[in-house]
PAKEDO-356835 format. One record per residue (C-alpha): residue number from 1; z, x, y. Coordinates in steps of 0.001 Angstrom, whole numbers. Example, Ala and Ser with C-alpha at 12.3 -4.5 7.8 and 13.67 -1.06 7.14 Angstrom:
<r i="1" Z="7800" X="12300" Y="-4500"/>
<r i="2" Z="7140" X="13670" Y="-1060"/>
//
This chain:
<r i="1" Z="43762" X="-13346" Y="6262"/>
<r i="2" Z="44219" X="-10139" Y="5224"/>
<r i="3" Z="42627" X="-10907" Y="2189"/>
<r i="4" Z="39551" X="-11985" Y="2943"/>
<r i="5" Z="38864" X="-9078" Y="4461"/>
<r i="6" Z="37605" X="-6984" Y="1894"/>
<r i="7" Z="35848" X="-10007" Y="369"/>
<r i="8" Z="34049" X="-9853" Y="3770"/>
<r i="9" Z="33476" X="-6249" Y="3284"/>
<r i="10" Z="32583" X="-5991" Y="79"/>
<r i="11" Z="29493" X="-9198" Y="914"/>
<r i="12" Z="28359" X="-7668" Y="3683"/>
<r i="13" Z="27656" X="-3465" Y="1596"/>
<r i="14" Z="25770" X="-6035" Y="-1130"/>
<r i="15" Z="23802" X="-7354" Y="1999"/>
<r i="16" Z="22949" X="-3668" Y="3406"/>
<r i="17" Z="22508" X="-2009" Y="-301"/>
<r i="18" Z="20894" X="-5035" Y="-2504"/>
<r i="19" Z="19282" X="-7879" Y="-134"/>
<r i="20" Z="18172" X="-6853" Y="2396"/>
<r i="21" Z="16026" X="-4413" Y="724"/>
<r i="22" Z="14715" X="-6925" Y="-1582"/>
<r i="23" Z="13937" X="-8766" Y="1216"/>
<r i="24" Z="11636" X="-5912" Y="3101"/>
<r i="25" Z="10222" X="-5436" Y="-400"/>
<r i="26" Z="9111" X="-9144" Y="-925"/>
<r i="27" Z="7496" X="-9117" Y="2737"/>
<r i="28" Z="5988" X="-5900" Y="2375"/>
<r i="29" Z="3959" X="-7739" Y="-940"/>
<r i="30" Z="3554" X="-11151" Y="933"/>
<r i="31" Z="1508" X="-8268" Y="3668"/>
<r i="32" Z="-33" X="-6177" Y="1377"/>
<r i="33" Z="-1817" X="-9714" Y="-933"/>
<r i="34" Z="-2385" X="-12003" Y="2593"/>
<r i="35" Z="-4537" X="-8444" Y="3608"/>
<r i="36" Z="-6328" X="-8099" Y="859"/>
<r i="37" Z="-10462" X="-8408" Y="1474"/>
<r i="38" Z="-13573" X="-6589" Y="-332"/>
<r i="39" Z="-13576" X="-3316" Y="-683"/>
<r i="40" Z="-10664" X="-2768" Y="-1148"/>
<r i="41" Z="-9148" X="-253" Y="-4001"/>
<r i="42" Z="-6738" X="-2075" Y="-5326"/>
<r i="43" Z="-4387" X="-2373" Y="-8906"/>
<r i="44" Z="-2879" X="-4707" Y="-10546"/>
<r i="45" Z="849" X="-5523" Y="-11955"/>
<r i="46" Z="-1141" X="-4503" Y="-15306"/>
<r i="47" Z="-2577" X="-1227" Y="-14362"/>
<r i="48" Z="-5883" X="-1724" Y="-13910"/>
<r i="49" Z="-7894" X="-148" Y="-11240"/>
<r i="50" Z="-10688" X="-2033" Y="-9222"/>
<r i="51" Z="-12362" X="-2605" Y="-6340"/>
<r i="52" Z="-12748" X="-6444" Y="-4885"/>
<r i="53" Z="-15971" X="-8143" Y="-4483"/>
<r i="54" Z="-15383" X="-11115" Y="-3261"/>
<r i="55" Z="-12741" X="-13134" Y="-2108"/>
<r i="56" Z="-12326" X="-16709" Y="-3430"/>
<r i="57" Z="-8780" X="-18103" Y="-2189"/>
<r i="58" Z="-6445" X="-17391" Y="-4697"/>
<r i="59" Z="-9009" X="-15792" Y="-6529"/>
<r i="60" Z="-10310" X="-11917" Y="-6547"/>
<r i="61" Z="-13326" X="-10542" Y="-8189"/>
<r i="62" Z="-12324" X="-6910" Y="-8897"/>
<r i="63" Z="-15398" X="-4333" Y="-10164"/>
<r i="64" Z="-13803" X="-2246" Y="-12581"/>
<r i="65" Z="-16405" X="-322" Y="-14067"/>
<r i="66" Z="-20324" X="-423" Y="-13820"/>
<r i="67" Z="-21831" X="-3728" Y="-14850"/>
<r i="68" Z="-18265" X="-5523" Y="-15361"/>
<r i="69" Z="-15734" X="-7653" Y="-13237"/>
<r i="70" Z="-12741" X="-9277" Y="-13835"/>
<r i="71" Z="-11262" X="-12036" Y="-12283"/>
<r i="72" Z="-7838" X="-11910" Y="-11268"/>
<r i="73" Z="-5073" X="-13818" Y="-9511"/>
<r i="74" Z="-4136" X="-12256" Y="-5411"/>
<r i="75" Z="-834" X="-12867" Y="-6159"/>
<r i="76" Z="-997" X="-10047" Y="-9208"/>
<r i="77" Z="-2496" X="-7055" Y="-6484"/>
<r i="78" Z="159" X="-4312" Y="-7175"/>
<r i="79" Z="-810" X="-1673" Y="-4381"/>
<r i="80" Z="-3801" X="-1050" Y="-2398"/>
<r i="81" Z="-5068" X="2972" Y="-3440"/>
<r i="82" Z="-7162" X="3182" Y="-168"/>
<r i="83" Z="-4740" X="2222" Y="2717"/>
<r i="84" Z="-6769" X="892" Y="5909"/>
<r i="85" Z="-8276" X="3752" Y="7834"/>
<r i="86" Z="-6564" X="3654" Y="10794"/>
<r i="87" Z="-8014" X="5082" Y="14388"/>
<r i="88" Z="-5966" X="8123" Y="15893"/>
<r i="89" Z="-8198" X="9834" Y="18541"/>
<r i="90" Z="-6233" X="12771" Y="18432"/>
<r i="91" Z="-8356" X="14133" Y="16010"/>
<r i="92" Z="-11715" X="13655" Y="17915"/>
<r i="93" Z="-10723" X="17401" Y="19212"/>
<r i="94" Z="-10356" X="18776" Y="15444"/>
<r i="95" Z="-13685" X="20268" Y="15907"/>
<r i="96" Z="-12495" X="23072" Y="18067"/>
<r i="97" Z="-10221" X="24561" Y="15562"/>
<r i="98" Z="-13151" X="25211" Y="12711"/>
<r i="99" Z="-14407" X="28561" Y="12571"/>
<r i="100" Z="-18499" X="29736" Y="12969"/>
<r i="101" Z="-19174" X="28704" Y="9631"/>
<r i="102" Z="-17598" X="25480" Y="10436"/>
<r i="103" Z="-14919" X="25681" Y="7677"/>
<r i="104" Z="-11563" X="24543" Y="8160"/>
<r i="105" Z="-9228" X="27726" Y="8836"/>
<r i="106" Z="-6288" X="25880" Y="7054"/>
<r i="107" Z="-9070" X="25054" Y="3619"/>
<r i="108" Z="-8075" X="27390" Y="793"/>
<r i="109" Z="-6169" X="27396" Y="-2898"/>
<r i="110" Z="-2833" X="25232" Y="-2703"/>
<r i="111" Z="-148" X="28202" Y="-3179"/>
<r i="112" Z="3221" X="26748" Y="-4291"/>
//
């Protein structure tokens, strides 16, 4: 019985370090693919950037340049470039932080 404890520990370590993160990644990809809709800017697995113009089941129509559209599979989307905007009520009073000239005091050159 004592010989099985190292095997159980190795399997547990493999699950925590390899299997579980991969399952999370697959679930996140499935969620992303299912949430794609018109107007989203996406990047395909091939590295092509485009804006989704139409979704027809598993087919996407991407506008990649003025007058040029590509037809692609929904599953070939690697990521969304523009994340969905989240509504945050704490930003409603952020106008009080601006100076009298209308500029934000944090606006300025990025140093470092």
